[in-house]
TIMI-876579 format. One record per residue: x, y, z of N, C-alpha, C, O in turn; residue in three letters. Coordinates in steps of 0.02 Angstrom, whole numbers, plus 50000, padded with zeros to 5 digits. Example, Ala and Ser with C-alpha at 12.3 -4.5 7.8 and 13.67 -1.06 7.14 Angstrom:
BEGIN
506604971650390506154977550390506604983550390507124983450423ALA506424988850354506844994750357506455000250394506705005750402SER
REM end
This chain:
BEGIN
480725091848077480185089648113480005097548139480395102148152MET479245097448142479065103348161478705103248236478105102748251ASP479295103948275478935101648359478345106148382478015104548432MET478205111248348477535115548351477075110648332476625109748372VAL477075107148283476565103948256476375097348293475815094748303LYS477035095348311477025088548354476545090948425476055087948446MET476845097248455476515097848518475815099448495475405096348530GLY475565102748455474875102348429474655096648426474225095448467ARG474795092648393474695084448399474555081248459474045077948468PHE474975082048498474895078948561474385080348602474085076748641LEU474285089448583473645091648630473145089448618472725088348662SER473035087748539472345085648515472285077148558471785074948587GLU472775074848552472695066048572472485067348645471945065448665LEU472865070248678472695070648743471985073448754471575070048785ARG471825079648730471025081148723470415076148707469845076148732LYS470795070148640470255066448614470285061448668469765058448679ASN470805059948704470675054148772470565057148839470735054248890HIS470225064048837469885066448905470375066448957470255066049017ASN470975067148929471605069549007471665077449010471645081548964PHE471725078149070472015085949079472715085449088472915080449117THR473165090149065473855091049073474035086049127474285080449125GLN473775090749189473745084849247473685078049242474215075249249ALA473295075149234473155068249229473595065349187473895060349206GLU473695068149119474275063749087474775063049112475065057649115LEU475005068649136475755069449171475825062949233476275058749238GLY475145063949280475165059149329475385052549304475825048849328GLU474975051449245474995043349214475745042149202476025036949220LYS476155048849161476725048149136477255048849187477815046649174LEU477135051749243477655052749300477985059649293478585060349307GLY477635064649272478065070449237477435075449278476915073749305VAL477665080549271477105087649295476875090049232477115089349175THR476385092949251475945096649189476285102149159476095104749107ASN476725103749189477315108949151477605106049109477745109349059LYS477815099349110478215096649061477685093949002477895093748944THR476995091749018476585091148971476565097948929476625097548868ILE476495103748958476305108748932476945111948882476825114948830SER477345111148897478115113348860478155107748796478355109348740ARG477915100548812477955097148736477435099748685477505100948625TRP476815100648729476235103748685476305109848653475975111248602GLU476745114048681476905120148639477415119548601477565124848572THR477815114248588478255112148551478965115248574479445114748536GLY479025118748648479765120048685480255114948696480865115348689THR479865109648715480555103848734479995098348682479415098848665TYR480515093448671480315086948624480325081748678480825080948713MET479575076848686479725071848756480295066348735480355064348677PRO480615064448779481165058248785481005052748748480415051548733PRO481365049948735481055042948699480865038448738480535033948713VAL480955038248787480305033648846479695035748856479225032548880GLU479695041848836478915046448852478615044748787478045042648779MET479095045948735478845044248659478575037148647478125035548609LEU478875033748681478695026148691478015025848722477525023348694GLU478005028948792477515027348823476675031148793476125028448797GLU476815037048768476335040348727476075036048657475505036748635LEU476545032048629476365028848562476065021148586475805017448545SER476145019548651475715014248674475065017348702474555014048694ASN475025023548733474455025748764473935027248706473325027148716MET474195028648651473645031948595473665028948532473395031648483TYR474035022448526473885016848498474215019748422473995017248369GLY474665024248421475055025948369475855024848382476145024148435LEU476125024748314476795024648307477345030648322477165036048299SER477755030548345478145035948371478385040048304478485046048307ILE478465036648249478535041348195477915046048173477955051548146ASN477365042648189476745047848189476635053648234476395058948216GLU476875051648311476915055848335477345062548334477135067848356ILE477985061548305478615063548290478255068348229478435074248237LEU477905067648183477645068948124477005073848140476785077448095SER476795073748190476325078348206475655076448173475145079948179GLY475705069548132474875068148105474925060148104475445056848109LYS474275057848097474275049948076474355050148000474085053847958LYS474845044647992475155043447917474955038547882474845033447915LEU474885038247832474735033847787475325030047767475875032647777SER475285022847733475855017747731476495021747690477085020747701ASP476255025847645476675029047601477075035447630477645037347620GLU476555038147670476885043947703477405041547780477765045547811GLU477355036747792477625032547862478315031247830478795032247866TYR478415029147769479055026547748479525034447741480105035247762LYS479185038647714479315044147696479705049347753480235052347741GLU479355049547811479455051347861479945049847912480305053647944MET479865042747914480275039247962481065041047944481285044147993ALA481455040447905482075043547895482195051347925482605053747964GLU481755053347895481855060647924481635063147982481885068548000SER481155059948020481015060548087481565057048131481555058748191ASN482075052048110482445049948160482995054248154483205055948209ILE483405057448089483795062348081483565069148125484005072648149LYS482935070748135482865077048150482905076248233483125080748270ASP482665069648257482725069648334483425067548354483595069248411SER483845064248320484485065448349484945071048327485545070448336LEU484685076748298485035083048281484765085748342485205086848384ARG484205087148358483945091048394483905088248494483965091948543THR483785081348493483755077748553484445077348584484565078448643GLY484835075748541485665074248570486075078848596486125083948562ALA486365078548643486995083748672487625080248625487715074348610PHE487935084848614488505082648572489125081148619489095084148672SER489705076848608489965073648667490385081248704490435081348765LEU490585085448674490855092348702490395094248758490605095648814LYS489725094248741489365097948792489215092048856489165093748915GLU489155086048836489185082248893489885082448936489895083048997LYS490425082048896490945083748955490935089448983490975089349045GLN490885094348956490825101849002490255100349057490385101849116GLU489545097049038489135097949085489445093949148489385096449204PHE489755087849139490115081349192490525087249230490405089449286PHE491095089549182491715093249236491275098749283491425099549342LYS490775102149257490525105949302490255103749365490305106549420LYS489875096549346489455094049397490075092149446489995093849504LYS490675088949432490915085249475491515090849518491835089449568TRP491535097449476491825102349512491175105649585491285107149643LEU490725105649557490085107049614490225101549675490365102949733LYS490135094649644490245089749710490755088749739490735084549784GLU491475092649721492055090549757492305098049768492925098549773HIS491895104549774492165109149794492435108849863492965111649875ILE492135105849906492335105949977492925102949991493315105250033ALA493045096749952493845093349962494345098849928494805101049964ILE494295100749871494725107049858494835112049895495405114149896MET494395114849931494545120149988494955117750035495435120750059ILE494715110650051495115107850119495755107150090496195109250127PHE495995104550025496675103750002496945108850006497525108850025LEU496635114749990496965119749978497155122850036497725125250036GLY496885123350078496965125650166497605121650185498135124250203ILE497485115750178497945110550209498795113950159499335115050187CYS498695114550106499285115250070499575122650093500175123550104ILE499025128650100499365134050128499465132950203499865136550233ILE499285130350221499485128550305500245127050297500645130250331ALA500495121450248501085118750263501465123350252501955124750286VAL501205127150189501725132750170501965138650197502485141850188PHE501345139650243501465145050292501875143050342502275147150363VAL501865135650373502205133450439503025134150409503475136450444VAL503125131650341503625132350322504075137750320504685137350327GLY503685143650310503875148950287504115151150358504685153350365ALA503655150650412503775154550483504415149350495504955152250498ILE504425143750501505045141350529505895141250481506435138950497GLN505705144450427506125146650371506405139150365506965137850388LYS506015134150335506245127450329506075125950250505495124450235ASN506585126450200506305124950146506115118350125505805117450072SER506275113950161506115106850145505355107350150505015106050100LEU505025109250215504235109650210503815115050150503215114850135VAL504355119850123503995122550081504045118950024503575119949986GLY504515114250000504635108549940504005104849949503625103649902TYR503875102550027503355096650036502795101750015502515098749969LEU502545106150021501875110650021501855110649932501325109549903ALA502505112049892502425112649819502285106349797501865105649752PHE502585101049823502385092749793501735091549804501505086949772LEU501365094549843500625092249883500155097049843499575095049835MET500325102549819500115106849771500035104249691499565105649654LEU500695099449671500665096049616500145090249619499735088749576ILE500245087449678499945080249677499035082049684498605078549658LEU498935086949716498105089849718498035088749648497775083749622ALA498335095249611498155096749560497965089749502497465088349470HIS498635086549510498415078949458497815074549499497385071449467GLY497815074449563497145071549581496475073349556495965070049550TRP496615079349546495945083249540495745083149464495165083949445ARG496275082149423496195082749341496095074749333495775073049283ASN496285070349370496375062249340495465061249370495005058549339ASN495465063649422494765060249457494205064249418493695061349398ALA494285069149411493725073749366493705070549297493175069849266MET494215068949277494195066549192494005058549196493745055249152MET494165056849248493825048649242493095049949263492755045549236THR492765053449294492105054649296491765057249267491165056649278TYR492025061649211491835064249151491635059049090491095058349061VAL492315055349080492295049649037491805046349046491405046048999GLU491605041849123491285038149147490585039349112490355035649068LYS490265045049138489725048249123489415049649060488855048049039ASN490015053849026489895056148955489785051548913489345051748870ALA490225046148924490145040148861489455033048884489365028248846PHE489105033748942488675030548957487895032448915487385029248928ASP
REM end
């Protein structure tokens, strides 16, 4: 799939329907910059937008992805190729999704982790000041539990979001 060719086709279609990028963006609920990125071939419109564009312009999604109006014979040829290319370029791998959601979870929970770390250090310091090994063991146990909670909570979040 040639994204630049598809982008030029989207630009032609927009101009043939007398829309500015801003007007089309408003109709679709995206910015004019997003329309520009589609038209330059920098980004491919997501499936929902391809569907909207298809309905708006009276074309098939296959024709939009091909960057031209297709005859019946061309339509069949391009369908399989476009599906494969779209899946290859438009989908994140599972590993990429998992890494994304791990980072997102860590950003959202950094305050909790800092608070837990401060509590554990405080318990450890109190134990050291009082020379109480039981409190030191308690701090160590808290550390292990906090680490287990973090990993379990993060992976539950990642799996829930990465597989949806």
